[in-house]
N, C-alpha and C positions, 0 to 999 in steps of 0.2 A: 437203268434206261432200257426201254424196249426198242424193237426194231424201228417202229415208226418215229420215235424221238430221235434216233440216230440219223435216219434218212432225212428227217426234217431239218436237223442241224446242218447237215451238208448242203441241203438245198438253200437254206437261208444264207449260208456263207457264199455259195455260188451266185446267188441273186444280187449280192452286194458288191461283187467284183466289177471293176472296169478294165476292159482290155482282154478278157478271156477269149480264146480262139476255139470256135466250134466248127470244125471242117470235116467233111466226109472224104476219106481217102482210102485207096486200096491197102496201104500199109498203116496199121494202127499200132502205136507204141504206148504202153502204159509207163508213164514217166513217174517214178516213185521217189519220195523222200522218206527215209526211215526214222523220222521224228514227226511230232505233231504238226498240224497245218500252220499254226501260228509261227513256228520256227521255219518250216520249209518255205513258206511264202515270203520270209525275210531273207532268203538265200538268193543272192544276185546270180550265182552260177546256175542254179536250178531254173530260174526264170529265163535266163539267156538260152539255155539248151531247149527249153520249151518253145521259144520263138524260132530257134534255128531249125528244129524239126519241122515246123510248119512252113518254113521257107523252102524246104526241099519238095520238089514236085512229086506228088503221089504219096506223101506221108503226112500223118497227123499225130499229135500227142494228146493224151488225156492224163490228168494228174491224179495221183493217189498219195495218201499220207498214212503214217502210223496212226491208228485211231486214238482219240483222246481217252477212250475207255476200252482198251483191248480186251479186258476181262469180260465186259458185257458182250462184245462181238463173239467171243468164244462160247459163252453160255448160250447165246442165241443162235449159234452156228451161222452167223452172218459174215460173209466174206468181205474183205476190203474191196471197195468199189471206187470208181473214178468220179471226179467232180463234174466232168462234162456230160457224161451219159449214164452214170450210175451202173457201169458195166463191171462185173467182177474181174479181178486181175487174171484169173485163170482162163478167161475168154480171149485174151490178147495173144498174138503170136510172139511178141517180144515184150519183156518187162525190163526196163532200164532204171537202175538205182543211181542216184547221186548221193555219195557218201562223203560227209565232211570230216568226220574224225572217228576214232577207233570205237568209242562206246556206242555208236550208231549201228554197229554190226548186229547187236541184239535186236534192234528194231527191224532190220532186214529179215532176220530169221522169223520174227513174230509175224510180219506181213505175209511172207510166203506160207507159213503154216496155217494162218487164218483162212487162206484161200485153198487149203488142201493141196498145196504144191510142195513136194518134198524139199526141205531146205538143202539137203545134200545133193550136189550135182550128180554124184554117182547113182543116186536113187531115181533120177528123172530119165524119161525117155522122149521119143519124138512126139508123143501126144501132149507133152508139157510145153509151156512157153520157153523160148530161149531167154535166159537171164543174163544180163550184162550189167556192168558197173563202171562208174567213173566218178569224177569229183575231186575235191581237194585232198582226200586221203591218198590219192595216187601219186601226189608229189613227194610223199615220204615213204610209206610202206603199205602197199595194198595186199601183200601176201596172205594175211589172215582171211581175206575174202575168197581166196582161191577154192576152198572146198565147196563153196555155195554158188558160184557163178560160172557161166560158160565162157565169158570173155570179159577182160578188163581193158578199158581204154585209158591210157596213161597221159595225164597232163591236161593242157588246155583243150577244151572240147569243141570249139566252134567249127573247126574243119574236120576233126575226127568223126563227129557225128554224121557228117555228110558222106564221108567215106563208108561208114557203116551202113547208112541207109541205101547207098548205091548197091552195095553187095547184098543186103538183105532183100532188096526188091528183085534181084535177078538170079538167085541161086538157092539151093536147099541149105539147111543148117550145117550139115557136115562139110559141104564145099566151102561155105562161109567161114567156118572155124579153121579149116586147113589154110584158107587164104590169109586170115589174120594171124595165124601162128607164125608166119614168115615175115610179117610186116613190122616196121619200127613202131614204137609207141603203142603197142598192143601186147597183151599177154593172154594166151589160151592155156588155162591150167591143164596139165597132162600132156601138152604138146610143145609149148614154148620152153626152151631150156632155162631161160632166165629173163629178168626184166631189162628192157632196153631204155633208151633215152625217152624222156617225157616230151610230148608234143608242144610245139609253140605255134600259136595261131598267128596269122599274118596281121600286120599293123592295120590293114584295111578292115579287119574284123572288129577292131576296137572302136568305141568302148562297149563293154558289157553294160546292160541297162535293164531295168524292170520292164516287163510286158504287162503285168496286171497290178492294179492298185486296189487295196482293200484295207479296211480299218481293223480287220481281224488278224493282225500280225503283231509280233513283238515290236516292230517298227511301224506303228500305226499310220496307215495311209501315206507312207513315205515312198517317193519315187527314188530308186537307187540307180546310181550311175558311177562309173569309174573314170576319174580324170587322169589316172595313171595305172599302169600294171607293173608289178614287180617292185623291187627295192634297190636303192643304191648303197645300202649300208651292209655291214659285214658281221652283224651279231651272230655269235657262233652257235647259239641255241635255236636259230630260226630257220625253218624250211624255206622261207621266201627271201633269203639273203641275196646279195647282189650277184652271186654266181648262178642263181637259178634262172634259166631261160633268158639269158642275155641281160639280166639286171632290170633297171627301171625303164619303162617305155611311156612316153608322155603323149597325152591326147590334147590337141590345141583347145584352149578355153572356148573358142568360137564354136567348135564342133560339139563340145559338151553342152553348152547352153542351147544350141539349136535343137538338141534332142530331148530337152525337158518339155513335156507336154503342158499345155495351158492349164489343164485340170489339176495338175500337181501343185498342191499348196505347201507340201513339205518335200524337201530334196535332201537325200543323203549321198554324200561323196564317199565312195568306198575304194579302198586300196590298202596295200601294205604300208605305204608311206605317203599318204595324201599331202601332208604339209611340206613334203620335200619338193613338190611341183613348184618350179620357179615362178609360176603365175597363178598360184592358188588363190591369192587374195583377189585377183581379178574375177575369178569364178565366184568366190564367196560374195564379193561386193555386188555383182550383178544379180545373184539370187536374192540376197537380202533386200536390195533396192527395188526388186520387183514385188515385194510384199510377202515373200515366201519365208517359211521357216527353213533352217539349215541344220544339217548334221554331218559330222565328219568321223570316219571310223578310226582314224589314227592321228592323234595330235602329239607331235614330238615336242618335248619340252624346250629343246634348243631352237625351235622355230617359232615359239610364241613371242608375240610383241604386242604393243598397245593397239595397233591398227587391227590385227587379226582378232584379238580377244574382244575388242569393242564390237567388231562386226558380228562375231558369234553371239555375243550378248543381245545385239539387236535382232539377230535371227532366231531367238527363242531359247538359247542355251541358259540353263539355270545352274548346271554343275560343270566346272572346267575339269576335264578328264585327261590325264596323261599317264605315262608309265616310267617307273624307275628300273625295274627288272634287275635288281641286284641290291642286296641288303646293305652293302657298303660300297664306297668308292673303289676299294680294292677289287671287289667282285665285278663291279661294272666294267672296270678296266680289263679284267681277265676275260670277259665275254665280249669285249669290243663294243660295248654299249656306249654310244657317244652322248651320255647324259651325266652331268655332274651336279653337285649340290647347288651351285650357283644358278643353274637352269631351273631347278625345282623351286628354289626360293623365289626366283623371279616369277614363276608360274603362280605361286601362292600370293605374291604381291599384286599381280594382275587380277587374280580372282577377287581379292579384297577391293581393289580399286574400282572394278566394274561391277561390284555388288553381286557376285555369284553366291549362291547359297553355300557352296563348299568346293573344295578341291578334292577330286577323287584320284587316288594314286594306285595304279596297278603294280604289284610287287610279286617277285618269285622268291621262294625260299627253298633251300635244299640244293643249291648249286654245288658243283664239285669244290671241295676244300672249304666250304662254309663252316664257320665256327660260331660259338656263342658271342664272341667279340663282335662279329659282323651283325648279329641280331641286336646286340646292345647299341651298336652304332645306328641301326635303323630306328630303334626306339628313341634314342636321343634326337635324331634328326626329325622324326615325326613330331616330337614335342616342339621343336623349333618352328616347324611349319604351322602347327596348331596355334602358336602364339600370333600368327599372322592372319589366318583364316581357318574356318572349320575344315577338318580333314577326314576323309573316309579312305581307309586302307583296304583294298581288295587283294587278298593274298592267295596265290596258287602255288602248289608244290611244283618244282621243276621236273619235267618229264622229257627225257632225252629222246629225240626223234632221229630216225635214219635219214641219211642224206644231209646231215649237218656235221660240223666238226666235233660236236659233243656226242655223236652217235656212240652208243655203247657205255656211256657214263652210267654209273649205278644209280638206283633210286634210293634215296635216304630212307632208312627204316621209318615206318609209320609212327612208331612210338617217339622217335627223335623229333620228327616234324611236329607232332602234337605237343611235345614239351616246349619246342620253340614258340609255338602259337600261344601256349599258356604263359610263357615268359613275356611275350609281347603284350598280352592282355593285362598282365599284372603291372607292367611298366606304363601302359597307356590308358589305364582304367579311367573312364569318365572324361578323358581328354581327346581321344581319337577313336572314331568308329572303326571297328575291325570286322571285315566280312570275308572269311576264309572259304575256299572250296575244300571239298573233302579230300583228306590225304589218302583215305582208303580207295576212293574211286580214281584218284590220280595214279595209285599203284596199279589198278586194273588197266588203266589207259597205257601205262608204261609197259606192262607185260604184253599187251597187244601191239604196241608201237615197235617193240624190239623183237617180236616173234615172227615166225613164218606160218606155214599152213597148220603146223601143230598148235599154234596159238588160236587159230580159227576153230580147230576142233575142240579146244578147251572152252572157247566161247559157246559152242553148241552145247557142251555138257553143262555149263553154268546156266544157260538159258533154259534148258530142259529141267534143271533142278530148281527153277523159280527165279533165277536172276538176281538174288540178293548177294550181298558181299560175301557171306559165308559160302554160297555156291561157287562164286568165282574163286575164292581161296582154295576150296577143295579141288576144283577143276585144274588149277595150275599146280597143285601139289601132285595130282595124278599124272598130269602131262606137263612136266616142267619145261621152262623156256629153253629152246635149243638155239645155238648161234651158228648153225650150219645151213641156214636158209640161203637161197640164191641172193645175189647182190641186189640191192634196191636200185631204182632207176638212176642212171648216170647222167651227169649234166653235160 
């Protein structure tokens, strides 16, 4: 691609957006997502912070994303620029990154470097933008970000961003950083001794919802809104379990429905446990009866029944998706996953009854104490499900996260995970579709999830060496994981 083709692609996407905000303001923030546009614009949190910045008097946000073809940008010496005004990131006083998970750290480094902004905080000075970070990663372990950013905002950002904008508008950067170094729910690398509690936005700030509709996303032209925040369950591997930020908070269906714009023909209900909302069927029914398509981010098998599954089918569902997250009932019990074989068999029966194309089942392997007997039980049970309806098995290796009861659990050796996948493939050949995620990249995620600032420096080494798996492996061999990092955010 040449420069004109890249710029034209951005302009074409921007012209197809509904709801983009273009405001002139004294304080301009470059709001960045360290993955491609199609992923970033499917992020409910990213879109919510975009709107919140514009609600603050005197501030405006312009969006930027990791380029689809970063190599072309580098060859052309073309910096990353914003969608609103095509301004390079280096021209903004503040660059704010929303980081969802560990592997996006490489995207953050790439975006800074493409704009000739030194990735390391220690190499930047007052002539460079202030670089801050927030997002879902801060709920578990943001410490690998510390070498690269000046400030990390921890937790729910709807109110935190306004506190930052107030301070950014009234003082210089050193005063601002000293101010935030002593505040809860913020971390200033080099000044704050440890991570504090994550922020909880007031209920009046709920629900988070889309600002911009576009077809150029993973969730094509879908308006996203949360009918609930948090979770009432206690799965021991999950960052969003019931002990996080007060558990599950409900949004009244009437409020949810009132915020869905007339132009939205597809509506996605987003949350950690959407189907645990006691009135979720009222929301789904109203959306479907209005002639819209529906999507739900988390269907719990024990909440599925005829009424809900029929409504979803009427709302455009073709695949019924739920999760097992434990290869055997023994493991599901061990991680407090309230799902049993009866729930999953019922899900398969409902998929068949309402003519879904398949049942998609999310599964983890590599949980602590997992054995080949557990894998064999999974194979046996998937065959049982496949006799009812076509089954697709999406398999991910278990990655222990900080701020969960399984924090510190070891990562199963890659060779062992790959052997288990081979065993499943052999048992389920031509009977069940298997779609695994990479055990190698799950290991990289684990090393970052369990690390501190040293893991961030390893990420820098790996990115500089090309970012392939071999580079990451070398980087962590040179800078092995340490467990003496400051405590992660407390609940």
